[in-house]
N, C-alpha and C positions, 0 to 999 in steps of 0.2 A: 279485790274488793275489800276494803277495810270499813268497818262499821262501828258506830258508837250507839247502837241500838240497845236499849235496856228494857227488861221486862217490867211490867207494872208492879207496884208494891205487893208483897206476899200477903199482907194483912191490910185489907182495904174494905170500905163499905161497897155495897153492891154496884152503885152507879160508877164509882171510881174504877172498880175492877172491870166492869163491862166496857167502859170507854177506853180504859188503859189497854185492854187486850185488842180491841178494835183498832185503836191508834197504832199499836205495834204492828199488826198485820198490814195496815196501810203503809207504814214506813218501810216494811220489807218490800212491798211492791215497788215503791219509789226507788229504793236502794238497788233493786235488781235492774233498773234502767240506767243507773249511773255509768257514765262513760260510753254508752252506746251511741253510735252514729244513727242518724235518721234511717239510713238504708238498713242497718241491722235491726233497728226497732221495728221495722215493717217487714222484715224477712221471715218467711214461713219456713219452719224447720220440721214440722210434723205433717207429712203428706196427707194423712187422713183428716187433719183439722187445719186447713190452710188459713183460717182467720185467727188462729191462736198464735198471734205475734205479741211481742211486748207492747206495742202500740195498741193492739186489739184488746189485750188484758186491761190496760189502763182505761181505755174508752169504756169497755164493758163495766168495769167497777164504778166508774163515774156515774153511769146511768143506773146501775144497781142501787147505789146510794139514793139517787133521785127517786127511783121507783118506790123503795121501801119507806123513805121518810117524807118526801114531799107529796108523792101521789097517794100511797096507801095510808100513811099515818095522818097527814094533814088533809087529805082529800083533794089535793091539787089536780091540775090538768095534766093528763098523760100525753097530750098531743105533741109537745116538743121533744118527747123522749122516743128515740128510735127503737127502743125495746118493744114498744107497742105497735110498731109498723108491721102489720100482718101481710103486706105485699112483698117484703124482703126479709127472708129468714136471717136471723142473727144480725140485724142491721146495726145494732149497737157495737158490734165487733169491727165493723168496717170503717177504716179511718182515711181512706183515699189519699194516702201519702202526706197527711198533715204532720207537721213537725212534732216529735215526741215531747219537746219542751212545752208546746202549746197544750197537748193532751194532758200532761202532768199538771200544768197550771189550772186547767179546767177541773181536773180531779181534786186538786188541793182546795179550790174554791168550793166544790161540792161537799167535800169533807168538812170544811169550816161551816158551811150552811147546815149540814147534818148535825154537827156538834151544837150549833145554836138551837136547832129544833129540840134536841135532846135536853139541853140545859133548861129550856123553858117549859118542860113537861114533866109529869109524874111517870114513873116506870109502869104504873098501873093504868095510865090513860090508854084508851082503845082507839085504833085507827078509825078514820072517818070515811074512807072510800067504801061504799056499799056495793060497788060493782064487782068486787073481787073478794073471794073467800078470805084470802090472806089479809085483807083490809080490816078484818074483825079481830086481829091479834092485838095484844097490848104492846106498848113500847118495849118492854123487857124482852118479849118474844121476838120482836123485830130486830132488836140489837143482837140477840143471840144468833139469829139467822145471819145477820151481816157479819158477825165474827166468823161463823162457819164458812160463808161464801167467800169472804176476803181471804181467810186462811187457806181455803182450797185453791184459790187462784194464785196466792203467793207460792204455793207448792208448784203449780204449773209454771210460774215465772222462774222458779229454781231450775226446772228442767229445760225450759226454752233458753234461758241464759247459758246454761252449760252446753247445750247443743249449738248455740251461736258461736261461742268463743272459748269454751272450756272453763269459764269462770264459775267457781263454786263458793258457797259460804252460806251459813245460816245466821250467825251473829258475828 
């Protein structure tokens, strides 16, 4: 795996730093999928976490972005988001053999939507979804959470990819 990933500027305003670090972690997730076949992207390599596949990671992160920025921040409808499906545990991780390229395209579209939401708001704006405690966080806090969550799952992607084919690399 060769990469042209670059860290955000070392001296940046708060918004640039937050979005820069979030975008870097998003890029790492996509990068870890490069060159994988659909079979490998859906192959489970962790017996105790069978849904943690590269495809599952991408799907989960797509819906995580939707949860935090469209549902909690904007107050949007959670019904289309499988994360809120209480009848199927971890429904947002299950991809039913969908092509990884399709999942990545959906993730990219969600990230673009998330960036547009962030660009149109103040970091001090508070979420609008009153049905969830996390909906009362400000946008700054939500972005910090997304950086943490995306970075954590980028680390999972490091491990899954290495177990799949031995490929390693951070930058």
